[in-house]
C-alpha positions as CSV (number, residue, x, y, z in Angstrom):
1,X,0.0,0.0,0.0
2,X,2.8,2.4,0.9
3,X,4.6,1.7,-2.4
4,X,1.3,2.3,-4.3
5,X,0.7,5.7,-2.5
6,X,4.5,6.6,-3.2
7,X,4.0,5.9,-6.9
8,X,0.8,7.9,-7.1
9,X,2.4,10.8,-5.2
10,X,5.5,10.8,-7.6
11,X,3.1,10.7,-10.6
12,X,1.2,13.8,-9.4
13,X,4.6,15.5,-8.5
14,X,5.9,15.1,-12.0
15,X,2.6,16.0,-13.5
16,X,2.4,19.3,-11.5
17,X,6.0,20.3,-12.1
18,X,6.0,19.3,-15.8
19,X,2.5,20.1,-16.6
20,X,3.4,22.7,-19.3
21,X,5.8,20.4,-21.1
22,X,3.4,17.4,-21.0
23,X,0.5,19.6,-22.2
24,X,2.6,21.0,-25.0
25,X,3.8,17.7,-26.3
26,X,0.2,16.2,-25.9
27,X,-1.3,19.0,-27.9
28,X,1.4,18.8,-30.7
29,X,0.7,15.0,-30.9
30,X,-2.9,15.6,-31.0
31,X,-2.7,17.9,-34.1
32,X,-1.0,15.3,-36.3
33,X,-3.4,13.6,-38.7
34,X,-1.3,10.7,-40.0
35,X,-2.8,7.5,-41.3
36,X,-3.9,5.8,-38.0
37,X,-2.2,2.6,-39.1
38,X,1.2,4.0,-40.0
39,X,4.3,3.5,-37.9
40,X,4.7,7.3,-37.2
41,X,1.0,7.5,-36.1
42,X,1.4,4.6,-33.7
43,X,4.6,6.2,-32.2
44,X,2.7,9.5,-32.0
45,X,-0.2,8.0,-30.1
46,X,2.2,6.2,-27.7
47,X,3.9,9.6,-26.9
48,X,0.6,11.4,-26.6
49,X,-0.8,8.8,-24.2
50,X,2.4,8.8,-22.1
51,X,1.7,12.5,-21.5
52,X,-2.0,11.8,-20.8
53,X,-0.9,9.4,-18.1
54,X,0.5,12.3,-16.1
55,X,-2.0,15.0,-17.2
56,X,-5.0,12.9,-16.2
57,X,-3.7,13.0,-12.6
58,X,-4.3,16.7,-12.4
59,X,-7.5,18.5,-11.5
60,X,-8.3,19.0,-15.2
61,X,-7.7,15.4,-15.9
62,X,-11.4,14.4,-16.1
63,X,-12.2,16.9,-18.8
64,X,-9.1,16.0,-20.7
65,X,-10.0,12.3,-20.6
66,X,-13.5,13.0,-21.8
67,X,-12.3,15.1,-24.7
68,X,-9.8,12.4,-25.8
69,X,-12.5,9.8,-25.6
70,X,-15.1,11.8,-27.5
71,X,-12.7,12.7,-30.3
72,X,-10.7,9.4,-30.6
73,X,-10.6,7.8,-34.0
74,X,-8.6,4.8,-32.9
75,X,-8.8,2.0,-30.3
76,X,-5.6,2.9,-28.6
77,X,-6.8,6.5,-27.6
78,X,-10.2,5.2,-26.4
79,X,-8.7,2.5,-24.2
80,X,-6.1,4.8,-22.9
81,X,-8.8,7.3,-21.8
82,X,-10.8,4.6,-20.0
83,X,-7.7,3.1,-18.4
84,X,-6.5,6.4,-17.0
85,X,-10.0,7.3,-15.8
86,X,-9.9,4.0,-13.9
87,X,-6.5,4.3,-12.4
88,X,-7.1,7.8,-11.4
89,X,-10.6,7.2,-10.3
90,X,-12.0,10.0,-12.3
91,X,-15.7,10.8,-12.2
92,X,-16.2,10.0,-15.9
93,X,-15.0,6.4,-15.6
94,X,-18.3,4.6,-15.4
95,X,-20.0,6.7,-18.2
96,X,-17.1,6.2,-20.6
97,X,-16.9,2.5,-19.7
98,X,-20.6,2.0,-20.5
99,X,-20.4,3.8,-23.7
100,X,-17.3,1.9,-24.7
101,X,-19.0,-1.4,-23.8
102,X,-22.2,-0.6,-25.9
103,X,-19.9,0.2,-28.9
104,X,-17.6,-2.7,-28.8
105,X,-19.6,-5.5,-27.0
106,X,-19.4,-7.8,-30.1
107,X,-15.6,-7.7,-30.3
108,X,-14.1,-10.4,-28.2
109,X,-10.5,-9.1,-28.0
110,X,-11.5,-5.5,-27.3
111,X,-13.9,-6.6,-24.5
112,X,-11.0,-8.6,-23.0
113,X,-9.2,-5.3,-22.6
114,X,-12.3,-3.7,-21.2
115,X,-12.7,-6.3,-18.5
116,X,-9.0,-5.9,-17.7
117,X,-9.5,-2.1,-17.2
118,X,-12.4,-2.6,-15.0
119,X,-10.3,-4.7,-12.6
120,X,-7.8,-1.9,-12.3
121,X,-10.3,0.6,-11.0
122,X,-8.7,2.7,-8.2
123,X,-11.7,2.8,-6.0
124,X,-12.8,1.2,-2.6
125,X,-15.7,-0.4,-4.5
126,X,-13.5,-2.2,-7.0
127,X,-13.9,-5.7,-5.4
128,X,-17.7,-5.3,-5.4
129,X,-17.4,-4.1,-9.0
130,X,-15.4,-7.1,-10.1
131,X,-17.6,-9.5,-8.2
132,X,-20.6,-8.0,-10.1
133,X,-18.8,-8.4,-13.3
134,X,-18.5,-12.2,-12.7
135,X,-22.2,-12.3,-13.5
136,X,-21.9,-10.0,-16.6
137,X,-23.4,-11.6,-19.8
138,X,-20.1,-11.4,-21.5
139,X,-18.1,-13.0,-18.8
140,X,-17.5,-16.7,-18.6
141,X,-15.3,-18.8,-16.3
142,X,-15.1,-21.3,-19.2
143,X,-13.3,-18.6,-21.3
144,X,-9.6,-18.6,-20.1
145,X,-8.9,-15.2,-21.8
146,X,-11.9,-13.6,-20.2
147,X,-11.1,-15.1,-16.8
148,X,-7.5,-13.9,-17.0
149,X,-8.6,-10.5,-18.2
150,X,-10.8,-9.8,-15.2
151,X,-9.6,-12.0,-12.3
152,X,-5.9,-12.0,-13.3
153,X,-5.8,-8.2,-14.0
154,X,-7.2,-7.5,-10.5
155,X,-4.7,-9.8,-8.8
156,X,-1.7,-8.6,-10.9
157,X,-2.7,-5.1,-12.0
158,X,-4.4,-3.6,-8.9
159,X,-1.9,-4.1,-6.0
160,X,-3.4,-1.5,-3.8
161,X,-6.6,-3.4,-3.5
162,X,-5.4,-6.9,-4.0
163,X,-3.1,-6.5,-1.1
164,X,-5.5,-4.4,1.1
165,X,-5.1,-5.3,4.7
166,X,-8.8,-6.2,5.0
167,X,-7.7,-9.4,3.1
168,X,-10.7,-9.2,0.7
169,X,-8.5,-9.1,-2.3
170,X,-6.9,-12.5,-1.4
171,X,-10.3,-13.9,-0.4
172,X,-11.7,-12.8,-3.8
173,X,-8.9,-14.6,-5.8
174,X,-9.2,-17.6,-3.5
175,X,-12.9,-17.9,-4.4
176,X,-12.2,-17.7,-8.1
177,X,-9.3,-20.2,-8.0
178,X,-11.6,-22.7,-6.3
179,X,-14.2,-22.2,-9.0
180,X,-11.8,-22.4,-11.8
181,X,-10.1,-25.6,-10.5
182,X,-13.4,-27.4,-11.4
183,X,-13.6,-25.9,-14.8
184,X,-10.0,-25.4,-16.1
185,X,-7.3,-26.5,-13.7
186,X,-4.5,-25.1,-15.9
187,X,-5.9,-21.6,-15.5
188,X,-6.5,-22.0,-11.8
189,X,-2.9,-23.1,-11.3
190,X,-1.7,-20.0,-13.0
191,X,-4.1,-17.8,-11.1
192,X,-2.9,-18.9,-7.8
193,X,0.5,-17.5,-8.4
194,X,-0.8,-14.2,-7.1
195,X,-1.2,-15.9,-3.7
196,X,1.7,-18.3,-3.5
197,X,4.4,-15.6,-4.1
198,X,4.1,-14.1,-0.6
199,X,7.5,-14.3,0.8
200,X,8.3,-10.6,0.3
201,X,5.3,-9.4,2.1
202,X,4.9,-8.4,5.7
203,X,3.8,-11.0,8.3
204,X,0.3,-9.8,8.5
205,X,-0.3,-10.3,4.8
206,X,1.5,-13.5,4.7
207,X,-0.8,-14.8,7.4
208,X,-3.9,-13.7,5.5
209,X,-2.6,-15.3,2.3
210,X,-1.7,-18.6,4.0
211,X,-5.2,-18.8,5.5
212,X,-6.6,-18.6,2.0
213,X,-4.2,-21.1,0.7
214,X,-5.3,-23.6,3.3
215,X,-8.8,-22.9,2.2
216,X,-7.9,-24.0,-1.4
217,X,-5.9,-26.9,-0.1
218,X,-9.0,-28.2,1.8
219,X,-11.0,-28.4,-1.3
220,X,-12.0,-31.9,-2.3
221,X,-10.8,-33.3,-5.6
222,X,-8.0,-30.7,-6.0
223,X,-6.4,-30.8,-9.4
224,X,-2.8,-32.1,-9.6
225,X,-1.5,-28.9,-11.0
226,X,-2.9,-26.8,-8.2
227,X,-2.0,-29.4,-5.4
228,X,1.6,-29.3,-6.5
229,X,1.9,-25.6,-6.3
230,X,0.0,-25.4,-2.9
231,X,2.2,-28.1,-1.3
232,X,5.3,-26.2,-2.3
233,X,3.9,-22.9,-0.9
234,X,2.7,-24.3,2.4
235,X,5.6,-26.6,3.1
């Protein structure tokens, strides 16, 4: 948690002190109208969205994100807008997410990215949000990519809430690993990695994780892949 807070503080510090430079480069990139598929256009978007990463952490970030989303003519810019709205917990996040979902709901690969971004929401309600998405019409535990996009992205891409001292993040992942072990043991064994790599954490978090690992270990008919990893972690 302290590391996450430090990273966030450093991002805001850089954004505040280099705001003019970031904004200047962002606007310059935004005025280039190259073919969206050309190499130079791709490089241009990468630089523009790197600037947006910092600018979106400032008070005017919400309006800038909304503007980029509304004027985007490519997937990269749209996804960047939603991602930074999520990671900065901006007020426009839910509205933009809903609009994006309505537009791209039939595109499997794009919706994988959408689910991944939902799991990175920097908000105290994120676990409730992700739990609700488990019942989304487009989510399925039987779809490995979709499961990794939502569940894996929360465990690997949202450390602040996954490692929250409430233990809710560990409990959430444990619940999903138990479900997945009955459906796709290979995916379950990969997902559990977020729990078994606990040696570098403080004693309180290690205790919370071990309690969840013991829950999984007590499951009847545990798959061989998962049992092997749990045995090594708990030994």
